[in-house]
C-alpha positions as CSV (number, residue, x, y, z in Angstrom):
1,X,0.0,0.0,0.0
2,X,2.9,2.3,0.7
3,X,4.1,2.0,-2.9
4,X,0.6,3.0,-4.1
5,X,0.6,6.1,-1.9
6,X,4.1,7.0,-3.3
7,X,2.8,6.5,-6.8
8,X,-0.2,8.7,-6.2
9,X,1.8,11.4,-4.7
10,X,4.5,11.2,-7.4
11,X,1.9,11.4,-10.2
12,X,0.3,14.4,-8.6
13,X,3.7,16.1,-8.1
14,X,4.7,15.3,-11.7
15,X,1.5,16.7,-13.0
16,X,1.9,19.8,-11.0
17,X,5.6,20.4,-11.7
18,X,5.2,19.6,-15.4
19,X,3.0,22.6,-15.8
20,X,-0.4,21.1,-15.0
21,X,-2.9,23.8,-15.0
22,X,-6.5,24.1,-13.9
23,X,-8.7,23.2,-16.8
24,X,-11.5,25.4,-17.8
25,X,-13.9,22.6,-18.5
26,X,-11.6,20.3,-20.6
27,X,-14.2,17.6,-20.3
28,X,-17.9,17.3,-19.6
29,X,-17.2,14.1,-17.6
30,X,-16.0,14.8,-14.0
31,X,-12.6,13.4,-13.0
32,X,-14.3,11.1,-10.4
33,X,-15.9,9.3,-13.3
34,X,-12.8,9.5,-15.6
35,X,-10.3,8.2,-13.1
36,X,-12.6,6.1,-10.9
37,X,-10.6,4.1,-8.3
38,X,-7.5,6.3,-8.7
39,X,-9.5,9.5,-8.0
40,X,-11.1,7.9,-4.9
41,X,-7.7,6.8,-3.6
42,X,-6.0,10.2,-4.1
43,X,-8.9,12.0,-2.4
44,X,-9.1,9.6,0.5
45,X,-5.3,9.6,1.1
46,X,-5.4,13.4,1.7
47,X,-2.4,13.9,-0.6
48,X,-3.5,17.5,-1.3
49,X,-4.5,20.1,1.2
50,X,-8.1,20.3,-0.2
51,X,-10.4,18.2,-2.3
52,X,-10.4,20.5,-5.3
53,X,-6.7,20.5,-6.1
54,X,-6.5,17.1,-7.7
55,X,-10.0,17.4,-9.2
56,X,-9.0,20.6,-11.0
57,X,-5.6,19.5,-12.3
58,X,-5.2,19.2,-16.0
59,X,-2.8,16.3,-16.9
60,X,-0.7,15.9,-20.0
61,X,-1.8,12.3,-20.4
62,X,-5.3,11.1,-21.3
63,X,-7.4,9.5,-18.5
64,X,-7.0,6.1,-20.2
65,X,-3.2,6.4,-20.2
66,X,-3.2,7.5,-16.5
67,X,-5.5,4.6,-15.6
68,X,-3.4,2.1,-17.5
69,X,-0.3,3.2,-15.7
70,X,-2.1,3.1,-12.4
71,X,-3.5,-0.4,-13.0
72,X,-0.1,-1.7,-14.0
73,X,1.5,-0.3,-10.8
74,X,-1.3,-1.8,-8.7
75,X,-0.8,-5.2,-10.2
76,X,3.0,-5.1,-9.5
77,X,2.3,-4.1,-5.9
78,X,-0.5,-6.7,-5.4
79,X,0.2,-9.7,-7.6
80,X,-2.7,-12.0,-8.1
């Protein structure tokens, strides 16, 4: 679980430091639906000081690419 928290924090920091900006309605679909489990885990871990920071970030990768990376890392951490 520690590795997952490190990944979530690292992904958030990378998005922020890579010039992530607050989107002005980049998608009609809320990030909670686009990122599902990843969004819930980031919000529940309290990585950011408030619940809006992660929700408002604009990432350079598509939600599908982010989720694929997230799922790959989860499977490495928790082998079946």
